[in-house]
C-alpha positions as CSV (number, residue, x, y, z in Angstrom):
1,X,140.3,11.5,113.1
2,X,143.2,10.7,110.8
3,X,144.5,13.4,108.4
4,X,145.6,12.8,104.9
5,X,149.2,13.1,106.0
6,X,148.7,10.5,108.7
7,X,147.2,8.1,106.1
8,X,150.0,8.6,103.7
9,X,152.6,8.1,106.5
10,X,151.2,4.8,107.7
11,X,151.2,3.2,104.2
12,X,148.6,0.7,105.3
13,X,146.7,-0.8,102.4
14,X,143.4,-0.2,104.1
15,X,144.2,3.5,104.8
16,X,145.2,4.1,101.2
17,X,142.0,2.4,99.9
18,X,140.0,4.6,102.2
19,X,141.9,7.7,100.9
20,X,141.4,6.5,97.3
21,X,137.6,6.0,97.9
22,X,137.3,9.4,99.5
23,X,139.1,11.1,96.5
24,X,137.0,9.1,94.1
25,X,133.8,10.1,95.8
26,X,134.9,13.8,95.8
27,X,135.6,13.6,92.1
28,X,132.3,11.9,91.3
29,X,130.4,14.4,93.4
30,X,132.2,17.3,91.7
31,X,131.4,16.0,88.2
32,X,127.8,15.1,89.0
33,X,127.1,18.3,90.8
34,X,127.9,20.9,88.1
35,X,125.1,23.0,89.5
36,X,122.4,21.4,87.3
37,X,124.1,22.2,84.0
38,X,123.2,19.6,81.4
39,X,125.7,18.6,78.7
40,X,124.0,18.4,75.2
41,X,125.1,17.3,71.8
42,X,128.4,15.8,72.5
43,X,129.6,18.4,75.0
44,X,132.1,17.2,77.5
45,X,132.9,18.2,81.1
46,X,136.2,19.6,79.9
47,X,134.4,21.7,77.3
48,X,132.0,22.9,80.0
49,X,134.9,24.1,82.1
50,X,136.5,25.8,79.1
51,X,133.2,27.5,78.3
52,X,132.8,28.6,81.9
53,X,136.3,30.1,81.7
54,X,135.3,31.9,78.5
55,X,132.2,33.2,80.2
56,X,134.2,34.8,83.0
57,X,134.9,38.1,81.1
58,X,131.2,38.3,80.3
59,X,130.3,37.9,83.9
60,X,132.9,40.5,85.0
61,X,131.7,43.0,82.4
62,X,128.1,42.8,83.7
63,X,128.5,43.9,87.3
64,X,124.9,45.1,87.4
65,X,123.7,41.5,87.4
66,X,124.4,38.7,89.8
67,X,127.3,36.5,88.8
68,X,124.9,33.4,88.7
69,X,122.5,35.2,86.3
70,X,125.3,36.4,84.0
71,X,127.0,33.0,83.9
72,X,123.7,31.3,83.2
73,X,122.9,33.6,80.3
74,X,126.3,33.0,78.8
75,X,126.1,29.2,79.2
76,X,122.5,29.1,77.7
77,X,123.8,31.2,74.8
78,X,126.4,28.4,74.3
79,X,123.7,25.8,74.1
80,X,123.9,24.4,77.6
81,X,120.8,23.7,79.7
82,X,121.6,25.6,82.9
83,X,119.4,26.5,85.8
84,X,118.3,30.1,85.9
85,X,118.2,31.0,89.6
86,X,116.0,33.8,91.1
87,X,117.3,35.2,94.4
88,X,116.5,38.1,96.7
89,X,119.7,39.2,98.2
90,X,121.7,36.2,99.5
91,X,118.7,33.9,99.7
92,X,117.8,31.8,96.7
93,X,114.1,31.4,96.0
94,X,114.1,28.9,93.2
95,X,115.2,28.1,89.7
96,X,113.9,27.2,86.3
97,X,115.3,26.2,82.9
98,X,114.8,28.2,79.7
99,X,115.8,27.5,76.1
100,X,118.2,29.7,74.1
101,X,116.5,32.8,72.8
102,X,119.1,35.1,71.3
103,X,122.5,36.2,72.4
104,X,123.8,36.4,76.0
105,X,123.6,40.2,76.5
106,X,120.0,40.3,75.3
107,X,119.0,37.3,77.4
108,X,120.7,38.8,80.5
109,X,118.7,42.0,80.0
110,X,115.5,40.1,79.7
111,X,116.3,37.9,82.7
112,X,117.0,41.0,84.8
113,X,113.8,42.7,83.6
114,X,111.7,39.7,84.5
115,X,113.3,39.4,87.9
116,X,112.5,43.0,88.7
117,X,108.9,42.6,87.4
118,X,108.5,39.4,89.5
119,X,109.5,41.2,92.6
120,X,107.4,44.3,91.9
121,X,104.2,42.4,91.0
122,X,102.0,42.3,94.1
123,X,100.5,39.1,95.4
124,X,96.9,38.7,94.5
125,X,94.5,39.3,97.3
126,X,92.1,36.5,97.9
127,X,89.0,38.1,99.6
128,X,87.1,36.4,102.2
129,X,83.5,36.0,101.4
130,X,81.0,36.7,104.1
131,X,78.8,33.7,104.6
132,X,75.3,33.8,105.8
133,X,73.1,31.1,107.3
134,X,73.6,28.6,109.9
135,X,75.1,25.8,107.8
136,X,77.5,27.9,105.8
137,X,78.8,29.6,109.0
138,X,79.2,26.3,110.7
139,X,80.9,24.8,107.7
140,X,83.4,27.8,107.6
141,X,84.1,27.3,111.3
142,X,84.7,23.6,111.0
143,X,86.7,23.7,107.8
144,X,88.6,27.0,107.6
145,X,90.1,28.0,104.3
146,X,93.6,26.6,103.9
147,X,93.0,23.7,106.3
148,X,93.6,21.1,103.6
149,X,96.1,23.0,101.5
150,X,98.9,25.3,102.2
151,X,98.5,28.7,100.6
152,X,101.3,29.9,98.3
153,X,104.0,32.0,99.9
154,X,105.3,35.3,98.5
155,X,108.4,33.4,97.2
156,X,106.1,31.0,95.4
157,X,104.4,33.9,93.7
158,X,107.7,35.5,92.7
159,X,108.9,32.3,91.1
160,X,105.5,32.0,89.3
161,X,105.6,35.6,88.0
162,X,109.2,35.2,86.9
163,X,108.3,32.1,84.8
164,X,105.3,33.9,83.4
165,X,107.3,36.9,82.4
166,X,109.9,34.8,80.6
167,X,107.1,32.9,78.8
168,X,105.5,36.1,77.6
169,X,108.9,37.1,76.2
170,X,109.1,34.0,74.1
171,X,111.2,31.6,76.3
172,X,110.3,28.0,76.7
173,X,110.2,27.6,80.5
174,X,110.5,24.2,82.1
175,X,111.5,22.7,85.5
176,X,110.3,25.4,87.7
177,X,111.5,24.4,91.2
178,X,111.3,26.2,94.5
179,X,114.1,25.8,97.0
180,X,112.9,24.5,100.4
C-alpha cells in the first residue's frame, strides 16, 4: 500500500486525485460526525469548536463526572442539541437528547443523580403464573413466554429509567437510543 509520501513523490495526477479524495472524505466525515451534536439557530461548525474549547475548563473542573457527561451539559447549556450518553464504566449503554433546563452545573448534577438512580433501580420481576388444565399447560409448552419477542435486557431498563428520571425532573426527553 502506498503511503502519503510515496503519492506526493510520484506526482502522478491519479495519485494526487486519490489523495485529494481521501482528504476530502476525511474532512466530510469529521464534519458530519460531530458526535450527534446538532447546530441550531445559525450556529456554525467553527462556533461549535470554539464552544467546545470554552467548555473544557468546565469539564476539567468537574472531575466527579465523566468527561462526556460534563461536556454535554455545557453544550446543552449553550443551546446545542447534544446526545446525553449513559455508560457503565467503559461500555456505553445508550444515549438520549434533552432540552436545556437551567445552567450547566445544575444540569450536570441532575444528570449524575438520574444516572445513579437508573443503575440502582432494580429490574421489575415478571412472575410466572402457574397454569392449570390440559390446554393451558399445552399452550405454555408449545409457546413459551418470550418466544415471539425478546425480553428487555438490564441495559434497556437502565436507559428507560434514566429517561424516566430526567422526565420527572422536567426535561423534555427525545431520541432514546440503545447502542447495539
